[in-house]
C-alpha positions in Angstrom: 13.1 8.7 35.2 12.4 8.4 31.5 9.8 10.1 29.5 8.4 8.9 26.1 6.2 11.3 24.2 4.2 10.4 21.2 1.2 11.8 19.2 2.8 14.7 17.4 2.3 15.2 13.6 1.0 17.4 10.8 -2.4 18.8 11.3 -4.4 21.6 9.5 -5.3 24.8 11.3 -8.4 24.3 13.4 -7.6 20.6 13.8 -6.9 18.5 16.9 -4.1 16.4 18.2 -3.6 14.4 21.4 -0.1 14.0 22.8 0.9 11.4 25.5 3.8 11.1 27.5 4.4 7.9 29.6 6.9 8.2 32.4 8.8 5.2 33.7 11.6 4.7 36.5 11.3 6.0 39.9 8.2 8.0 39.9 7.2 9.6 43.3 4.2 11.4 44.4 3.7 14.1 44.7 4.8 15.3 41.5 4.0 17.9 38.7 3.7 16.7 35.0 3.7 19.2 32.3 4.1 20.2 28.8 6.6 22.7 27.1 7.2 23.6 23.6 9.9 25.2 21.5 9.1 26.9 18.1 12.1 27.4 15.7 14.4 30.4 16.9 12.3 30.8 20.1 12.9 29.7 23.8 11.1 26.9 25.2 7.9 28.0 26.8 5.6 26.7 29.3 2.2 25.3 27.9 0.5 23.5 30.7 0.9 21.5 33.9 -1.1 19.3 36.3 -0.3 18.2 39.9 -0.8 14.8 41.5 -4.2 16.2 42.7 -5.2 17.2 39.2 -4.6 20.9 39.9 -3.9 22.5 36.4 -2.4 25.6 34.9 -2.2 26.9 31.3 -0.4 29.4 29.3 -2.6 32.2 28.1 -1.9 31.2 24.7 -3.5 27.9 25.0 -6.3 28.5 27.6 -9.5 27.3 26.3 -8.1 25.3 23.6 -5.8 22.8 25.2 -6.5 20.5 28.1 -4.0 18.6 30.1 -4.9 15.2 32.1 -3.1 12.6 33.6 -3.4 8.8 34.6 -1.6 8.2 37.7 -2.0 4.5 37.5 0.0 4.5 34.1 2.2 7.4 35.0 1.0 9.1 31.8 0.2 12.9 31.0 -1.9 13.8 28.2 -2.3 17.0 26.2 -5.5 17.4 24.2 -4.9 20.2 21.7 -8.0 21.5 19.8 -8.5 24.5 17.5 -4.9 24.4 16.6 -3.2 27.5 15.1 -0.1 27.8 13.0 1.7 29.4 15.8 1.2 26.3 17.9 3.9 24.7 15.6 6.8 23.5 17.8 8.5 20.7 19.3 6.6 19.8 22.5 8.3 18.4 25.5 6.7 16.7 28.3 8.2 17.2 31.9 8.1 15.7 35.3 9.0 17.7 38.3 9.5 15.8 41.5 11.8 16.1 44.6 13.2 19.3 43.3 14.5 17.7 39.8 13.3 18.4 36.5 13.0 15.5 34.0 12.4 16.0 30.1 11.4 13.8 27.4 12.7 13.8 23.9 10.2 16.0 22.3 7.5 15.4 19.8 7.0 17.7 16.5 3.6 19.3 16.1 3.1 21.1 12.8 0.0 23.1 12.1 -0.1 24.1 8.5 -2.6 23.9 5.4 
């Protein structure tokens, strides 16, 4: 399984970004697709996840600002990020969990700064 993330960049506080992550290879259902992030000097942390049946979970820090969605036909997961804060700055990693195995993408940098 290969994961290709895109959509990161530099945005001002209060702005929005949309991340995408396309999965290729042997994708099976059911699975869980998600996003994690790692800020400089900190451990990687959970951001959001979505199941094959579209059930979602969010970290408290992003609840109400971020929305995760997926397109099963394209094996792609999205993260719409609104009202971005400076502390959202991090490398964002997409993740697929299937058949008890975690797969990770290469990460995309999100920088929130004026």
